[in-house]
Each structure stands twice: as structure tokens, then as C-alpha cells.
C-alpha positions in Angstrom: 74.6 65.1 117.7 70.7 65.0 116.2 70.0 62.1 113.7 67.9 64.5 112.4 67.3 67.7 112.1 64.4 69.6 113.2 61.1 70.4 115.2 61.0 68.2 118.3 57.3 68.2 119.7 57.1 67.4 123.7 53.4 65.9 124.6 52.6 63.5 127.6 52.7 59.6 127.0 50.1 58.3 125.0 49.2 54.8 125.0 46.6 52.5 122.8 45.3 49.2 124.5 44.4 46.5 122.3 44.1 42.7 123.5 46.1 40.6 125.7 44.5 38.3 123.8 43.8 40.2 119.5 43.9 43.1 118.6 44.8 44.3 115.1 47.1 44.1 113.7 46.4 47.7 114.0 45.4 50.4 116.1 46.2 54.1 116.7 48.1 55.8 120.0 45.5 57.6 122.3 45.8 58.9 125.4 44.9 57.3 128.2 42.3 58.2 129.9 42.6 58.8 133.8 43.0 55.9 136.0 40.0 56.4 138.4 37.7 56.5 135.5 34.2 54.8 135.6 34.3 51.8 133.4 30.8 52.1 131.4 31.8 51.8 128.1 30.6 48.5 127.4 27.1 49.7 128.3 27.0 51.7 125.3 29.6 49.5 122.7 27.8 48.4 119.7 27.2 44.5 120.2 28.2 43.6 116.1 32.2 42.7 115.1 33.3 45.4 112.7 35.7 45.3 110.1 39.1 47.2 109.4 41.0 47.5 106.0 44.5 47.2 106.1 45.1 46.7 102.3 41.9 47.6 100.0 40.4 44.4 98.6 37.5 43.5 101.0 34.1 42.6 100.6 30.9 40.9 102.2 28.5 38.7 101.0 25.0 39.9 99.7 27.2 43.3 98.6 28.1 44.6 95.4 30.2 47.2 96.5 33.8 47.0 98.9 34.1 47.3 102.7 35.7 49.8 104.4 36.7 50.6 107.7 34.2 50.9 110.0 31.5 48.7 108.0 29.5 46.4 110.4 29.5 43.0 110.0 26.6 40.7 111.4 26.2 37.2 112.3 25.9 35.2 108.9 28.3 37.6 107.0 30.9 36.3 105.2 33.7 38.2 104.5 36.3 37.8 101.5 39.8 39.3 100.7 41.1 39.3 97.2 44.5 38.1 95.9 45.9 41.1 97.2 44.1 42.4 100.3 44.1 42.4 103.9 41.4 43.4 106.8 41.1 42.7 110.2 37.6 41.9 111.8 36.9 44.0 115.4 34.5 42.4 118.2 33.2 44.0 121.1 35.4 42.5 123.7 38.4 44.0 121.7 39.7 40.5 120.4 40.6 40.0 116.5 40.5 38.4 113.4 42.8 39.6 111.1 42.2 38.0 107.5 45.1 37.4 104.9 45.1 37.9 100.9 42.7 35.1 99.3 40.9 34.4 102.7 37.0 33.4 103.1 35.6 33.5 106.6 31.7 32.9 107.9 30.8 35.0 111.3 28.5 31.9 112.3 28.2 33.5 116.0 29.5 36.5 117.6 27.3 36.5 121.1 28.2 38.7 124.0 26.2 39.5 127.3 25.1 43.2 127.7 28.3 43.4 129.9 30.7 41.8 127.1 31.7 39.8 130.0 30.6 36.5 128.2 30.6 35.7 124.8 30.6 32.9 122.1 32.2 33.5 118.8 32.2 30.4 116.3 34.6 31.5 112.6 34.0 29.2 109.7 37.2 29.3 107.9 35.8 28.6 104.3 40.0 28.7 102.4 42.4 31.4 103.4 44.6 32.2 106.5 43.0 33.4 109.6 45.0 34.7 112.6 43.1 34.7 115.8 44.4 37.0 119.1 41.8 36.7 121.8 40.8 38.4 125.0 41.3 36.5 127.9 37.8 34.8 127.9 36.4 35.6 131.7 33.6 32.9 132.2 33.8 29.5 131.8 30.8 29.7 129.4 32.7 32.0 127.3 34.1 30.5 123.9 36.3 31.4 120.9 36.2 28.5 118.0 37.4 28.1 114.3 36.3 25.7 112.3 37.4 24.1 108.9 35.5 21.8 107.0 37.9 19.3 108.6 39.1 20.8 112.0 37.8 22.7 115.3 40.0 24.9 117.1 39.1 26.1 120.2 40.5 28.2 122.8 40.3 30.8 126.4 42.4 33.4 125.4 45.4 33.2 122.9 47.3 34.0 119.6 47.2 30.9 117.0 46.9 30.7 113.2 44.7 29.1 111.1 45.5 28.0 107.1 43.0 26.1 105.3 43.5 25.0 101.6 40.0 23.8 100.0 41.1 22.1 97.2 43.7 19.6 99.1 41.0 19.5 102.4 44.3 20.5 104.2 43.9 22.4 107.6 47.1 23.9 109.4 46.8 25.5 113.2 49.7 27.2 114.1 50.0 27.7 118.4 51.7 31.2 119.0 50.6 32.2 122.6 49.3 29.9 125.6 47.7 26.4 123.9 44.9 25.8 121.6 42.6 22.3 121.5 42.8 21.0 117.9 40.3 18.0 116.9 38.6 16.6 113.9 35.8 18.0 113.2 32.7 15.4 113.2 29.8 14.9 110.9 27.2 17.4 111.4 24.8 15.2 113.7 27.5 14.1 115.9 28.7 17.7 116.1 25.5 18.8 117.2 24.2 15.8 119.4 27.7 14.6 121.5 28.4 16.1 124.5 31.2 19.0 124.8 33.2 17.0 127.3 33.3 13.7 124.9 34.3 16.1 122.1 37.0 17.8 123.8 38.6 14.5 125.0 39.1 13.5 121.2 41.0 17.2 120.8 45.1 17.3 121.0 46.3 20.4 122.7 48.6 22.8 120.4 51.5 24.5 122.4 53.1 27.6 121.2 55.5 27.4 118.3 53.7 23.8 117.4 51.7 23.1 114.9 49.5 20.4 113.6 48.1 19.6 110.4 44.5 17.4 109.7 43.8 16.3 105.7 40.5 14.6 104.2 36.9 14.9 105.6 35.3 14.8 108.8 35.1 11.9 111.4 32.7 9.4 111.2 31.0 7.2 113.7 32.8 3.3 113.9 29.7 0.5 113.3 29.6 0.9 117.1 28.2 4.4 116.6 31.3 5.8 118.6 34.5 8.4 117.4 37.4 6.8 117.9 39.8 9.2 119.1 42.2 9.9 116.6 46.0 10.0 116.6 47.3 13.9 116.1 50.8 14.0 117.2 51.6 18.2 117.4 55.3 19.2 115.7 57.8 21.9 116.2 57.0 24.6 113.9 58.7 24.4 110.3 61.4 27.0 109.5 58.9 27.3 106.2 55.9 28.1 108.6 58.0 29.5 111.2 59.8 32.5 108.8 57.1 32.4 106.7 55.7 36.4 106.3 52.1 35.0 107.8 53.6 33.8 110.8 56.4 36.5 111.3 54.1 39.5 110.6 51.0 38.2 113.0 53.5 37.8 116.0 55.1 40.7 115.2 51.8 42.4 115.5 51.0 40.5 118.8 54.2 41.9 119.9 53.5 45.1 119.7 50.1 44.5 120.9 51.1 43.1 124.2 53.6 45.8 124.8 50.7 48.3 124.2 48.7 46.3 126.7 51.6 46.5 129.2 51.8 50.4 129.3 47.7 50.5 129.7 47.8 48.5 132.6 50.7 51.0 134.4 47.8 53.8 133.7 45.1 51.5 135.5 45.2 51.8 139.6 42.8 49.2 140.8 43.0 46.3 142.6 44.3 43.0 140.9 41.2 41.6 141.2 39.6 44.2 139.7 42.0 44.9 136.7 40.9 42.5 134.1 38.0 44.0 134.2 39.1 47.4 134.4 41.2 46.3 131.3 38.6 45.4 129.3 36.7 48.3 129.8 39.5 50.7 128.4 40.2 48.3 125.9 36.5 48.8 124.4 36.4 52.1 124.9 39.9 52.1 123.1 38.4 50.3 120.2 35.6 52.7 120.0 37.9 55.5 119.2 39.4 53.5 116.8 36.2 52.9 114.6 35.5 56.5 115.1 38.8 57.9 113.7 39.0 54.8 110.7 35.4 55.9 109.8 36.7 59.6 109.5 39.3 58.4 106.9 38.8 60.3 103.5 40.5 57.7 101.4 42.0 54.2 103.3 46.0 54.5 102.5 47.4 51.5 101.5 51.0 50.4 102.5 53.7 49.8 100.2 56.4 47.5 100.4 59.1 49.9 101.2 59.4 53.4 102.1 60.8 55.8 99.7 63.8 57.3 101.5 64.1 61.4 101.1 67.6 62.1 100.1 70.2 62.6 102.3 71.0 63.8 104.8 67.3 63.3 105.8 65.6 66.4 107.1 62.4 66.9 108.7 60.5 69.3 106.7 57.5 71.5 108.0 55.5 73.5 105.2 54.5 77.0 105.7 51.1 77.4 106.7 48.5 77.6 103.9 45.2 79.0 104.6 42.6 79.2 102.4 39.2 80.0 102.6 40.1 79.9 106.7 40.4 76.2 106.1 42.5 74.2 108.3 45.1 72.2 106.4 48.0 69.8 107.1 51.1 71.7 106.9 53.6 68.8 108.5 54.2 65.9 110.6 55.9 65.0 113.4 56.7 61.6 115.2 57.1 61.3 119.2 58.4 58.8 121.3 56.7 58.0 124.9 60.2 58.1 126.8 63.5 59.0 125.7 65.8 57.5 123.6 69.4 58.9 123.3 70.6 55.5 124.7 68.7 52.4 125.0 69.4 49.0 125.9 68.1 45.4 124.2 64.8 44.2 125.2 64.1 48.5 125.7 60.5 49.2 124.1 59.4 52.6 122.4 56.3 53.4 121.6 56.8 56.2 118.6 53.6 58.3 118.1 52.9 60.3 114.7 51.3 63.6 114.6 49.7 66.0 111.5 50.6 69.4 112.4 48.0 71.5 111.6 47.9 75.2 109.7 45.8 76.7 113.0 48.8 75.3 115.0 47.3 72.0 116.7 47.9 68.8 116.0 46.5 65.2 115.3 46.8 61.9 116.1 47.4 60.0 113.4 46.4 55.8 112.7 49.5 54.2 113.2 49.1 51.6 110.3 48.8 54.6 108.2 52.3 55.1 108.7 55.3 53.4 107.1 57.8 52.8 109.9 61.6 52.0 109.2 64.8 51.3 111.0 67.5 53.1 110.0 70.9 51.1 111.2 71.0 47.4 112.8 69.3 48.7 116.2 66.2 46.7 116.5 62.8 46.6 114.6 59.8 48.0 114.5 56.3 46.7 113.8 53.2 48.5 112.0 51.9 49.8 115.3 54.7 51.7 116.1 56.4 49.6 118.9 60.4 50.0 118.8 62.2 46.8 119.9 65.6 47.7 120.7 67.7 44.7 119.3 71.7 44.6 118.1 71.9 42.6 114.9 74.2 39.7 114.7 76.5 41.8 112.4 76.9 44.4 114.9 76.1 42.7 118.5 80.1 41.8 119.3 80.6 45.2 119.1 78.3 45.8 122.0 76.4 49.2 120.7 75.4 50.4 117.2 73.9 53.8 116.4 70.3 54.3 114.2 67.2 55.7 114.3 63.4 55.8 113.5 62.4 57.1 110.1 58.4 57.4 109.3 56.6 58.5 105.8 52.7 59.3 106.0 50.7 60.6 102.7 47.9 63.3 103.7 44.8 61.4 102.7 43.3 64.8 101.1 46.2 66.4 99.3 48.0 63.3 98.6 51.4 64.7 99.7 53.9 62.5 101.4 55.5 63.6 104.6 58.7 61.9 106.1 59.7 62.6 109.6 62.8 60.9 111.6 64.1 60.7 115.5 66.9 61.9 116.9 69.7 59.5 116.6 69.3 56.2 119.2 72.0 54.0 120.5 71.3 50.9 121.4 73.7 48.8 123.9 73.8 45.1 124.8 73.7 45.9 128.0 72.7 48.3 131.2 74.3 51.3 130.6 77.3 53.0 132.9 76.6 55.6 135.1 78.7 59.1 134.8 81.7 59.1 136.8 80.7 62.0 138.3 77.2 60.7 139.9 78.6 57.6 141.3 78.7 57.4 145.0 
């Protein structure tokens, strides 16, 4: 029996690739390009980073007006979020930096080669929280660096977070994927003149689910003019940090992005050696399409704390077409999974895509982060990008099975009308589903 009564729309599987190392938090889902497509996207992509507004309230230095999704940023720009604002800075190679509320960060450098293979990115965190998800750097010369007034964090492709409290001169570095190198920042002259190998020798490695804190000022040379290595001891993430909204939210977004990358890889038919470059081309292509779609949004959709659920029983609503002066308008809303969801096992991942149903019979893909997703029942979690991960909660895990579904809410940015839709019933089991008796050998 269906969890929701309504229209089921059959579509081909769609995927959207964001970095194996960062990409927003956030992006729409698009149909995959043919596997034999020629990789030419990087030849036409802008070399400038650009911003995506997740929650309104972001400005940049030298401008009195607020930033909107799709605005380009230049080297030297400082982006500031309000006490409630959240934003993402997208970089040409698909990497992303996520800004939490009350954050101020300067793009000190964002230089890319013509083919986007080599890059140098330097972000200066002046205050607040910054989470980076970096595409794997393909050349030894490439670098992604985040600095505060007393810390330098360097990576070659990973996800990590940096928090800086300016009043306390305290830097917190959280490792999430792979490893990051952390050292105390040197005084400007030493930072400029010291050989990189000597700088690297001063760093400690922070592994996933570990953290370090640095307080105080920059490192100064001793009487002999040398910088003495500092004893920095990485520690296991404390529950207060691991369970914070900042860490949980960004790790969830990272998992969604990783799942999307795996889906994207399945549609690329090349040799293993060529996969990294081809995957990067696909990511860049999707970034361009994301930016185009975001710039076409009439007004930003600001996420709310929770879904406003329709009255039970939940019923899909499809409005009757309203035609005025032959204009094409939204008449309904539907969500579609990329695979069958009647019976899943723990660990299964399903990508849900939202569509606006139009009065002319067509359907328009909706940016996933503009949809409010919610799980009904103890069957798993769903991130802001529409990736559902089947997981039984402790309350029902002993039973070995549970039934629920996905509920979604979307607000038409033009009419401000709110639409709801829900999936069919989803059964999640702890192990492989037994084959029906009449099909066994």
C-alpha cells in the first residue's frame, strides 16, 4: 500500500557531481552527460570564484548591497555573513568553502591554470567558521591553504573545518577526510622568506575526527634567528565538537557530495588513468549549470528550521492548470528517486530529485537545496541535497525492519505558494532481502 497517493513520474536517473573534495553544500541534480562527451568545459569556465547564498545575509567588502547567488568574487574580496547568514564560495575546479553565520573571510589568492589542473588558493579566515571541501589537487605545485592570524592549514584534497575566535586569538582545526597539515603562522618576514620545506617541518598532521587548537600570536624567531618547532598535540574530537551543528551539518553535506560523485563516476566510461581529469570536467560542467540556474532564481529560498507538514493523511496535491495570457506557470510538485525504494537495506543510498510541474505539461528540475526534505519514520537520514541513507534508529534496530517515507516541501519563488509531495512507502531492513521462495533455485 502506498505511503502517499499521487502521481508517480518515471524519469531517467539523474546525477549531479560535486567534489570528491568540496562542493556545496549544495547543488541541484542534473541529467548526466553522455559518457563519450568531449571534455572541453574547462576551456570556457570563468577563472573567478562565485558565491551561493544558502541563507540570506552575505556582503562583500566595498559593496553596500547584499550578495546574491551567482555573483562573482575577485582576489582580494572579503566576504562577510550576518549573524544568521550562510553562504558557499564555489571555485572553478569544483572545490567549495562553506561560511557559517558571523564569518569573515578574504580570498587572498585563487589562481588557476588555463586547463584548471594547477591551482593556488589561499583563504584568510578573519573570524567565524569556514569548512572546506577540496577537489584532489592534481599537481605538486597546487595548493589550498586556510590561514588565521596564528595558524596555517594546508591540504592537497580533503574536507576540514577551521574556526577562529578573534577576541581570544584561538584557532580550532577539525580534520574530517584524509589529513591536513597545521602549523603556527610565522611573522610576516619569516613567512615570506623561509623555505617551504622548513615551514612543512614545523607542521603537525591532523587526521580525520581529530582536532588541534592554537592560541596566541604568530611564531617569532629565537636569538639565533631560528623558529623552534612547537609541540602541537592533535586530540580525538570531543563530543561537544563532534556533535555540534557546524560539524554534523558539514559532514552530512560531505557525505551527500561523495555519494553524488560515486553516481557520477558510473556514467564516465574511460580508463582509470583518465578518470580524474574527466571527472573534474564533469564537475566543472555541473558547476556552470548550477550557477546558471541559481542566477535565474527570482528570489532566494531561505531554509526554515523544520517542515510544516500537511494534515494526515498526507496526499499529493496537483493543482489544475491555470493559464493566463498563455503564460506557463507551476501547477504542482513531485519528487522522484533514482532507483526503486520499496525495500532497502541499511547503507543503501537513494538520490531524490524535485520537479516543478508546469501548466504546459513539462517539468522543471528544482535546485535541491531549495527543497525542505524530511524523513517520516525511523528509516534513515536525508541531507539538503536530497541523498537519503537508509539507517535504522536504535529504537527499531532490534526489530530488524521499519517502514517510513520521504516528505518534501517546496515554495514557488514567484507565487510563494507552498507545495508538498511524498515518496511511496519505504521498508528498510538490517540485512539482505530474502529472495522470494518461488524464485529460488
